[in-house]
C-alpha positions in Angstrom: -53.7 -174.2 -90.8 -50.9 -174.6 -88.7 -49.5 -171.3 -89.4 -53.6 -169.6 -89.1 -53.2 -171.6 -85.5 -50.0 -170.3 -84.7 -51.3 -166.6 -85.1 -54.4 -166.9 -82.9 -52.2 -168.4 -80.2 -49.8 -165.7 -80.7 -53.3 -162.8 -80.5 -54.5 -164.9 -77.1 -51.3 -164.4 -75.6 -50.2 -160.9 -77.0 -53.7 -160.1 -74.9 -53.1 -161.8 -71.5 -49.5 -160.4 -72.0 -51.0 -156.8 -72.4 -53.6 -157.4 -69.8 -51.1 -158.4 -67.1 -49.0 -155.4 -68.2 -52.0 -153.1 -67.9 -52.9 -154.7 -64.3 -49.1 -154.6 -63.1 -48.7 -150.9 -64.1 -52.1 -150.2 -62.7 -51.0 -152.0 -59.6 -47.9 -149.8 -59.6 -49.2 -146.8 -59.7 -51.5 -147.5 -57.2 -48.5 -148.2 -55.1 -46.9 -145.3 -55.6 -49.4 -142.8 -55.3 -50.0 -144.5 -51.6 -46.5 -144.0 -51.5 -46.8 -140.5 -52.3 -49.3 -139.7 -50.5 -48.2 -141.1 -47.2 -45.0 -139.2 -48.1 -46.3 -136.1 -48.5 -48.6 -136.4 -44.9 -45.3 -137.4 -43.3 -43.9 -134.4 -44.6 -46.3 -132.6 -43.6 -46.7 -133.6 -40.6 -43.0 -133.1 -39.9 -43.5 -129.3 -41.1 -46.4 -129.0 -38.8 -44.3 -130.4 -35.8 -41.7 -127.9 -37.0 -43.7 -124.8 -37.4 -45.0 -125.9 -33.7 -41.5 -126.2 -32.6 -40.3 -122.9 -34.1 -43.6 -121.0 -32.4 -42.8 -122.2 -29.0 -39.1 -120.9 -29.9 -40.8 -117.3 -30.8 -42.8 -117.7 -27.6 -39.8 -118.5 -25.3 -37.5 -115.9 -27.5 -39.9 -113.1 -26.6 -39.9 -114.5 -22.9 -36.3 -114.1 -22.9 -35.8 -110.9 -24.0 -38.5 -109.2 -22.5 -36.6 -110.3 -18.9 -33.5 -109.9 -20.3 -34.3 -105.7 -21.3 -36.2 -105.1 -17.9 -32.9 -106.5 -16.6 -30.7 -104.3 -18.8 -33.5 -101.0 -16.9 -33.2 -102.4 -13.3 -30.2 -104.4 -12.4 -27.4 -101.3 -13.4 -28.4 -99.5 -10.8 -28.5 -102.5 -8.4 -25.2 -104.0 -9.7 -23.6 -100.5 -9.9 -21.6 -101.0 -6.3 -21.0 -104.5 -6.7 -18.2 -106.2 -8.5 -21.7 -108.4 -10.6 -21.6 -106.8 -14.2 -24.9 -106.5 -16.4 -23.1 -109.1 -19.1 -22.1 -111.9 -16.7 -26.0 -111.8 -15.7 -26.7 -112.4 -19.6 -24.5 -114.6 -19.9 -25.8 -116.6 -17.0 -29.4 -116.6 -18.0 -28.2 -118.3 -21.3 -26.4 -121.0 -19.5 -29.0 -121.9 -17.0 -31.7 -121.6 -20.1 -31.8 -125.2 -21.2 -32.0 -126.4 -17.7 -35.4 -124.0 -17.6 -36.6 -124.7 -20.5 -35.5 -128.1 -21.8 -37.1 -126.9 -25.7 -35.0 -123.5 -25.5 -33.2 -123.5 -29.6 -30.1 -125.1 -30.2 -27.5 -122.6 -30.9 -24.7 -123.2 -33.2 -22.5 -120.0 -33.6 -20.9 -122.2 -36.9 -24.3 -123.1 -38.1 -26.4 -119.7 -37.6 -22.8 -117.9 -38.8 -25.2 -115.7 -40.7 -27.2 -114.8 -38.1 -24.3 -114.4 -35.8 -22.5 -112.1 -38.3 -25.5 -110.2 -38.7 -26.6 -109.5 -35.3 -23.0 -108.5 -34.0 -22.8 -106.1 -37.0 -25.7 -104.3 -35.7 -25.1 -104.4 -32.6 -21.2 -102.9 -33.4 -22.5 -100.2 -35.4 -25.1 -98.7 -33.3 -22.6 -98.8 -29.8 -19.6 -97.1 -32.2 -22.4 -94.2 -33.2 -22.6 -94.1 -29.1 -19.1 -94.2 -28.7 -18.0 -91.2 -31.2 -21.2 -89.2 -29.6 -20.0 -89.5 -26.0 -16.2 -88.6 -26.7 -15.2 -84.5 -25.6 -12.0 -84.0 -26.6 -11.7 -82.8 -30.5 -9.9 -85.0 -32.4 -5.8 -84.2 -33.0 -2.5 -85.7 -33.2 -1.7 -84.9 -29.5 -4.6 -84.7 -27.5 -5.6 -88.5 -28.9 -1.6 -89.5 -28.6 -2.6 -92.8 -26.4 -5.0 -93.7 -28.8 -2.6 -93.8 -31.9 -0.3 -95.7 -30.1 -2.4 -98.2 -28.9 -3.4 -98.5 -32.5 -0.3 -98.6 -34.5 1.8 -100.3 -31.7 -0.8 -102.8 -29.4 -2.7 -104.2 -31.8 -0.8 -105.3 -34.1 1.9 -106.7 -31.7 -1.1 -108.5 -30.4 -2.6 -109.9 -33.5 1.3 -111.5 -34.0 1.4 -112.3 -30.5 -2.2 -114.4 -31.2 -1.1 -115.5 -34.9 2.3 -117.2 -33.6 -0.2 -118.8 -30.1 -2.1 -120.2 -33.2 0.3 -121.9 -35.0 2.3 -123.0 -32.5 0.0 -123.8 -29.6 -3.5 -124.9 -31.1 -1.5 -125.9 -34.4 -3.6 -123.9 -36.6 -2.2 -123.2 -40.3 -1.1 -119.7 -41.3 -4.4 -118.0 -42.4 -6.5 -119.5 -39.7 -4.2 -118.4 -37.3 -4.0 -114.8 -38.6 -8.0 -114.9 -38.5 -7.6 -116.1 -34.7 -5.5 -113.4 -34.1 -7.2 -110.2 -36.3 -10.6 -111.5 -34.2 -9.7 -111.7 -30.7 -7.0 -108.7 -30.9 -9.2 -105.7 -30.8 -11.1 -104.3 -27.9 -14.8 -104.1 -27.7 -16.6 -100.9 -27.6 -19.9 -102.4 -26.9 -18.9 -104.7 -23.4 -16.7 -101.9 -22.4 -19.2 -99.2 -21.7 -18.3 -99.9 -17.9 -14.8 -98.5 -18.1 -15.3 -95.8 -21.0 -16.2 -91.8 -20.8 -19.8 -90.8 -19.5 -21.9 -89.4 -21.6 -21.7 -85.9 -23.9 -20.5 -83.2 -21.6 -20.0 -85.0 -18.3 -16.4 -84.2 -18.3 -15.4 -87.6 -16.6 -13.2 -88.1 -19.7 -9.7 -89.0 -17.7 -6.8 -90.2 -19.7 -7.8 -93.7 -19.0 -11.4 -93.7 -19.6 -10.8 -91.4 -23.0 -7.6 -94.3 -23.8 -9.7 -97.3 -23.9 -13.1 -95.1 -25.6 -11.2 -93.6 -28.4 -9.7 -97.5 -29.0 -12.4 -99.0 -29.0 -14.0 -96.7 -31.3 -11.0 -96.9 -33.9 -9.5 -100.5 -33.8 -13.0 -102.4 -34.1 -12.4 -101.0 -37.9 -8.9 -101.2 -37.8 -8.9 -104.9 -37.5 -10.9 -105.8 -40.8 -7.3 -105.5 -43.3 -5.7 -108.5 -40.7 -9.4 -110.2 -41.2 -8.9 -109.7 -44.8 -5.6 -111.0 -44.8 -6.5 -114.1 -43.2 -9.0 -114.2 -46.2 -6.5 -113.8 -49.0 -4.2 -116.4 -47.2 -6.6 -119.1 -47.4 -7.6 -118.4 -50.9 -4.4 -117.8 -53.0 -1.8 -118.3 -50.0 1.2 -115.5 -49.8 2.1 -114.2 -52.9 3.9 -111.1 -53.7 0.8 -110.1 -56.1 -1.6 -110.7 -53.0 -0.2 -108.8 -50.5 0.3 -105.6 -53.2 -3.1 -105.9 -53.0 -4.3 -106.1 -49.9 -1.6 -103.0 -48.9 -3.2 -100.9 -51.6 -7.2 -102.2 -51.2 -7.6 -103.4 -48.0 -5.1 -101.8 -45.8 -5.0 -98.1 -47.6 -7.9 -97.5 -49.9 -10.6 -99.0 -47.7 -9.5 -97.1 -44.4 -8.9 -94.1 -46.4 -12.9 -94.4 -48.0 -13.9 -95.6 -43.9 -12.6 -92.0 -43.0 -13.6 -89.4 -45.7 -16.9 -90.9 -46.3 -17.9 -90.9 -42.7 -16.4 -87.0 -42.2 -18.5 -85.9 -44.9 -21.5 -87.8 -43.6 -21.2 -86.3 -39.8 -21.0 -83.1 -41.2 -23.7 -83.0 -43.9 -25.9 -84.6 -41.2 -25.0 -82.7 -38.5 -25.6 -79.2 -40.6 -28.9 -80.5 -41.6 -30.4 -81.3 -38.0 -28.7 -78.5 -36.5 -29.6 -75.8 -39.4 -32.9 -77.3 -41.2 -34.7 -79.5 -38.7 -36.9 -78.8 -35.7 -36.0 -80.5 -32.2 -38.3 -83.6 -32.0 -38.6 -85.8 -28.8 -40.9 -88.6 -30.9 -38.4 -88.6 -34.1 -34.7 -87.2 -32.4 -34.0 -91.5 -32.1 -34.2 -91.8 -35.7 -31.3 -89.2 -36.2 -29.1 -91.8 -34.5 -30.4 -94.7 -36.3 -30.3 -92.9 -39.9 -26.9 -91.2 -39.2 -25.6 -95.1 -38.4 -27.2 -96.5 -41.3 -26.2 -93.7 -43.7 -22.9 -93.5 -42.5 -22.1 -97.7 -42.8 -24.0 -98.3 -45.8 -22.6 -95.6 -48.1 -19.1 -96.4 -46.9 -19.6 -100.0 -47.7 -20.8 -99.2 -51.2 -17.9 -97.1 -52.1 -15.6 -100.3 -50.9 -14.5 -98.8 -47.2 -14.5 -100.2 -43.8 -18.3 -99.0 -42.6 -16.6 -99.5 -38.5 -14.8 -96.9 -39.3 -17.0 -94.6 -41.2 -19.8 -94.8 -38.6 -17.3 -94.0 -35.9 -15.4 -91.2 -37.5 -19.0 -89.7 -38.6 -20.2 -89.9 -34.8 -17.3 -87.8 -34.3 -17.4 -85.4 -36.7 -21.4 -85.0 -36.0 -19.9 -84.1 -32.3 -17.8 -81.3 -33.3 -20.8 -79.4 -34.7 -22.5 -77.3 -31.6 -20.3 -80.0 -29.6 -21.9 -78.2 -26.6 -25.6 -78.6 -27.6 -27.9 -80.8 -25.5 -28.8 -82.8 -28.2 -26.1 -84.6 -28.3 -27.0 -86.1 -25.3 -30.5 -87.3 -26.5 -29.0 -88.6 -29.4 -26.6 -90.9 -27.4 -28.9 -92.0 -24.8 -30.9 -93.7 -27.7 -27.8 -95.1 -29.4 -27.0 -96.6 -25.5 -30.6 -97.8 -25.4 -30.2 -99.9 -28.6 -27.1 -101.0 -28.0 -28.0 -102.7 -24.7 -30.7 -104.6 -26.2 -28.4 -106.4 -28.3 -25.8 -107.1 -26.1 -28.8 -108.6 -24.1 -29.6 -110.8 -26.7 -26.2 -111.6 -27.9 -24.8 -112.6 -24.8 -28.4 -114.9 -24.3 -27.1 -116.9 -27.6 -23.6 -116.3 -26.0 -24.7 -118.5 -22.6 -26.8 -120.7 -24.8 -24.3 -121.8 -27.0 -22.0 -122.6 -24.2 -24.4 -124.8 -22.9 -25.0 -126.8 -26.3 -21.7 -127.8 -26.3 -19.0 -124.1 -27.9 -16.7 -125.5 -25.5 -16.7 -129.1 -26.4 -13.4 -128.6 -28.3 -11.5 -126.4 -26.3 -8.1 -127.8 -25.0 -5.7 -126.7 -22.3 -3.5 -125.2 -25.0 -6.1 -123.2 -26.0 -6.9 -122.3 -22.5 -3.4 -121.2 -21.4 -3.5 -118.6 -24.7 -6.3 -117.2 -23.7 -5.4 -116.5 -19.9 -1.7 -115.5 -21.0 -3.3 -113.0 -23.4 -5.4 -111.5 -21.3 -3.0 -111.2 -18.2 0.3 -111.1 -20.5 0.0 -110.0 -24.0 -2.4 -107.3 -23.5 -0.9 -105.6 -20.3 2.7 -106.0 -21.9 2.1 -104.7 -25.5 -0.3 -101.7 -23.8 2.6 -100.2 -21.8 4.7 -100.6 -24.4 2.4 -98.5 -27.2 2.2 -95.5 -24.3 6.1 -95.9 -23.6 6.7 -92.0 -24.2 2.9 -90.6 -23.8 3.8 -89.1 -20.1 1.3 -90.5 -19.2 1.1 -92.1 -15.4 2.3 -95.6 -15.0 -1.0 -96.6 -13.0 -2.8 -95.1 -16.0 -1.0 -96.8 -18.4 -1.5 -100.5 -16.0 -5.3 -99.3 -16.0 -5.1 -99.0 -20.4 -3.0 -102.0 -20.3 -5.6 -104.3 -18.2 -8.7 -103.3 -19.3 -8.8 -104.6 -23.1 -12.4 -106.2 -23.3 -13.1 -108.5 -25.3 -16.7 -109.5 -26.9 -18.9 -108.5 -29.6 -16.4 -107.2 -32.1 -15.0 -110.8 -31.5 -18.1 -112.8 -32.7 -18.8 -110.0 -35.6 -15.2 -110.9 -37.3 -15.0 -114.7 -36.3 -18.7 -115.0 -38.0 -18.1 -113.1 -41.0 -14.3 -115.0 -41.4 -15.5 -117.8 -41.1 -18.6 -117.3 -43.2 -15.9 -116.7 -46.6 -13.3 -119.0 -45.8 -13.6 -122.7 -46.4 -11.7 -123.9 -43.3 -12.3 -127.2 -41.8 -14.9 -128.1 -39.0 -12.2 -129.0 -36.9 -10.4 -125.7 -36.8 -13.2 -123.6 -36.9 -14.9 -124.7 -34.3 -11.4 -124.9 -32.2 -11.5 -121.1 -32.9 -14.8 -120.6 -32.3 -13.9 -122.2 -28.4 -10.8 -120.5 -27.8 -12.2 -117.2 -29.1 -15.5 -117.9 -26.5 -13.3 -118.5 -24.3 -11.7 -115.4 -24.3 -14.9 -113.4 -24.2 -16.3 -114.9 -21.3 -12.8 -115.0 -19.3 -13.0 -111.5 -19.9 -16.5 -110.3 -19.1 -15.4 -112.1 -15.4 -12.1 -110.8 -15.2 -12.8 -107.4 -16.3 -16.2 -107.1 -15.1 -15.2 -107.8 -11.4 -11.8 -105.5 -11.4 -13.9 -102.8 -13.5 -15.7 -101.3 -10.3 -12.9 -101.1 -7.9 -10.2 -99.6 -10.4 -12.1 -97.2 -12.0 -13.2 -95.8 -8.5 -10.1 -95.3 -7.8 -8.3 -91.4 -9.3 -5.5 -92.4 -11.6 
């Protein structure tokens, strides 16, 4: 009997526990559902707020770019005889924008590295096309002697000096210091337009303007081996095998591939355009874009340096029917596109400064930047031009106007997107590079109007 009673009691308690467990699970499930519902609602609310913010930033971007492009078409005539340059205006707009529009987007070049790399990449290749098209002088060992000296002597010496400064003044490791030297040493084809030669066929091609133009056209591509050297040092250190690979592939093959592919693409496009295509004002501008993108894309596909490929393609294209007015049309279109990118990038640069780009900048970084602009580049420029027969005052001008700019943005973003540097080191390199670009915009912009008006 007791056994039956125990069995009955056990069933009763078992049913009670099952019911309690069911109620507990039901309540738990309800709580979970309520939690997930509330979480989903929060996510949707945040997403809505984020979308609204993005749309607002999108509208602000349209406003800023519209005003910048209007300024690009009007201000050059107004500023022509003044020491104020258009890049100064763009940077000032970026600096003041957070005060005028508190909801303006926050720009951090380290966090927005991919955007910085792609925008500056497009700006540089468009500029290189324009630079190659406007050079009247035929390529040659003697006719381009100042160019070869600046590339073979001035740039490597500048990279070495900046690397040493990065190590001893900023305390950077070797790989980071080499990267700093490689990204800052080359002069810029985008910001240097005020000291370069004029449009194709205008004859404004004295030795100073020619040297600065051709140097900017080639040294952006020739800085790449040194950027790759920094990447190699960061990954494998200083090894014999790594150095041989760098020498054979990064220094020899990629430069040669850029020259060969660029020459072929430039010649083929010239034959196609001048022999088989009729001039059409509606589509003429697309030829410049097509030539730029084709030369860059094919050169990169064969593992060459696309910057070199684009510049060589433009030079070869210009050699074909070199006195034809069509070259002026292509150059004009390239220059207009270049100005659009310049406006966007320098406004973003000003925004980045206003959002703390220079917050980690120290006195050693400022000293290194000023020494580069006031001592390293001018002295190395003079050393590179020794024995060329160029007048001394021309050498001084060539050495002084080593303008830094958009190319530095590209190389720095590209290098830091690949290298696994500590954030503190990466921010120091960005701060020092940004300071040098800003100082270059101010110093070279103020002095360019006066210096380039004087006859060499």
